[in-house]
N, C-alpha and C positions, 0 to 999 in steps of 0.2 A: 609370500616364502615359498618356495619350492619344496622344503622338506615335508614328509609325511607325520613327522611329529610335530610340526609347528602350526599346521592350520586347524581350524576348528574340529573340521570333520576327521582329521587326521590322528591326532592323539586318543580319542576314543575309539581307535582303530586297534594298527597295527597295527591291523592292520591289518589286518588284516590285512592280507595279506595275502592260500595263494602260495603255498609252499609245497614242492614235491614230496611225497613220502612212497614208499615201497608197501603194496599189499598182496597177499596171495588171492586168486580167483576166489569167489564167493558165490552164493546163489544169488539169483536176481534182486534186484531193488523193489521195495514194496512203497507205493504210495498212500498216504493218508488221504481221507476226505478232503482235507483242507489244502492238497497239494503238497504237503509237508513230508518230505522223506526222511523220516528219523533214522532208518538203517544206513543212510548216505552220509548224514551228519556223524554218526558213529563210527563208520570208517574213516573219514576224514581225520577226526579225533583221533583216533588209533594210529593212522599212518604217521600224523605229525609227531605225537608222542614217540616213536619207534626212532627218530631221527635224532642223533647226538651233534651233528654239525653239517653244515653246508654252506657252499659260497655260489655266487650267481650274478648274473646282471638283471636288471629292471627296467621296466619304461613305465612311466607315469603319466596320464593325462588329466587334467582338471578342467571339466566343464561346467561352466556356469549356467545360470537360468535364462541369460541373455543370449546363450549362444556363443560366447566365447570360449577358446581351448587355449590351454597352456601346458607344453609338455616340458619333462624332464626325463633324463636317464642317468644311468649309474651302475655301481657294484653295490651288491649284499652279501653280508656275511653273519653267520649264525651259530651260536655253540650253546648246548643244552647246560643249564636252564637258566634263560632271562637275560643271555649276551646275545647283542645285535648291533650291528654296522651298517649304515649305509653312507656312500661316498657319492656326490653327486657329482656330474660332469660340470665342465664350463659350457655355456657363458655365465651359468650362476651356480659357482662351483659351493657346496656346503657338505659339511661333516655332521651326521648324528650317529652317537655311539653311546652304548649303556653297557655298563658291566653287572648288571642284574640289580643294583642299588641307587646308582647314580646314572641320569642322563645328560650328557653334554650336546650342546647344538652349537656349533661353531660356523660363522661366517667369513671366510679369508678376506671376502672384500671389505667388510665393515670391520674387521678385526676383533671382532667380540663373542663372547661365547655366552650361552644361555645354561645355567647349571639349574637343575630340578631333582627331586627325589621320585625314582620312578613309581613307587608303591601309591603315589599322590594321585596317579592318572591311569593306572592300569586295571584295576579292579572291576571285573565283569565287562570288561571291553573286547573289541577284535584285539587289541594289541596283547594283550595277556595272552590271547591264544597263541598269536605269532612268537611270542615270547617262550612259550612252552610251560607257561604257569597257570593258563586258564583252560576251559572246557566249553566246546560248544553247546553241548546238552544242558549244563547248568546255566549258562549264563545268556542263552538266546532261546527264542521260540522260532519255528521257521512256520512260513505262510506260503499262499499263492502269490504269484508274480503281481507287484502294482507298477512294475517298470520292465519292459520287455528286455530281455537279457540279449547280448550280441549273439549271432549267428556265427558261432565260430567253432562249431564242433564240440564243444565242452558242455559238460552237465552243471546246470546251475541251481543252487539254492538262495531262497531270500531270507534272510535271518532280521528278526527283531529283539533288539537288547530286553531282556526282563527288568534289569534295572535301568529307569529313564535316566537319559542321558541329553541335556539341553540342544548339544552340538552334534546329535547324532539322529535320524531317522530309522535307516534300516542299512543292512548290507546284503550284498549278494555275493557270493562265492562262487568260481568256476573249477570245474574238477576234470579230469579225463575219465573216459568210461569206468564205472565201477568205485570209483573214487580214489583211484590209485594216486593221483598226482593233484595237489592243488595248486592251481596256475594262476588264477585272478581273482583278486580282490576288487568291488565296487563299492564304495562308502558314500551313501547319499545323507545330505544334512536336511534338517528342518526345513530350508529354504529351498530344496530342489537341487542344490548344487551337487555335483557327483566327482568324485577322484577315482581312477581306475588305475590300477598297478597290474603289470604283467611280469610274471618271472620268467627267465630262459636261461636254459645252459647251467643249471643246477648240478653242482657237484657235491655229493655226501660224503661223510667221513672224512672232513679237513682237519688237518692238523695246522692251528694258527700258531704264529709266533707270539710269546710273552708280550703283552700291552697291546694287543690288537684290539681289545675291546676296553680300553682306556684312552683317557685324554690328560693332557699336562697342560695346565694353565702357566703362561709365562707373563713375567712384570708387566708387559706393553699392552697386553689385552685387556679389552673393557670387559668386565664380568658382570653378568645380569643374574641374580640369584631369584628365583620362585619359588 
């Protein structure tokens, strides 16, 4: 499945995710002996909490342990707190949307929709952070890198969930200098498979049409409830 919400190492995420946020300049960041920069974590958290809404584009790459890659892209939208929408482009179009209570995963090719309560899969995960209801400091510990991050000019943190999640090993987040923009989320599962999501073209303070973060189930759809 292409959706970050449907794969094992995606739900314990976002997602992380990886989203832009505005911060004023602050003093230089400080590294702790284990390579963990808690000051940077705090800045990323504050920046994201300050965002009321945004829209933009995403590019997603799955890398399996056998070196195979799968790519997807589309559009993302967020409204504080807890509302998010992912529209995946063809050739594998999908819609993932949550109103903060329920999440719908619609596959137009199969004409089915999976329905799930959001609270059952968000607590203590990167997804909770992306939805604006989680906290990096409370939910994660940071550590030195176990996998070298990309050489893309961003500053990275490697985060380990404090709550054990069977399908999630750790997360790497990539931010611009000083933590002002969260742009990349890399999620690694316990088998070593990786999902990298990059955001671009983010616009903050967007006003969405009513119903943008909801989904209407029609009589002809197959409904899968979890």
